[in-house]
C-alpha positions, 0 to 999 in steps of 0.5 A, a space after each residue: 941458421 937465421 932467426 928473426 924476432 923481437 927483443 923482449 927484454 934486456 936483462 943486462 947490458 955492459 955500458 962499456 963494451 955492449 955485452 948483452 944478455 936479453 930475452 928474444 922472442 920468435 913466432 914459436 919460442 922464447 930464447 935467451 941471447 948473449 953477445 956484443 950487441 950495441 945500439 939495441 933496445 927492447 922492442 927492436 926487431 932483430 935477425 940473428 945468425 947462429 
């Protein structure tokens, strides 16, 4: 499953290994995403795969 949306807010990001907890918004919902996501910033458009 792929979803596309905008990274609204980074709640936490580990500077050493880029483990990230963030708020991600699609056209229909707002999700909390977690994972190793280096080089991302609030406002970025992402395409994620589950």
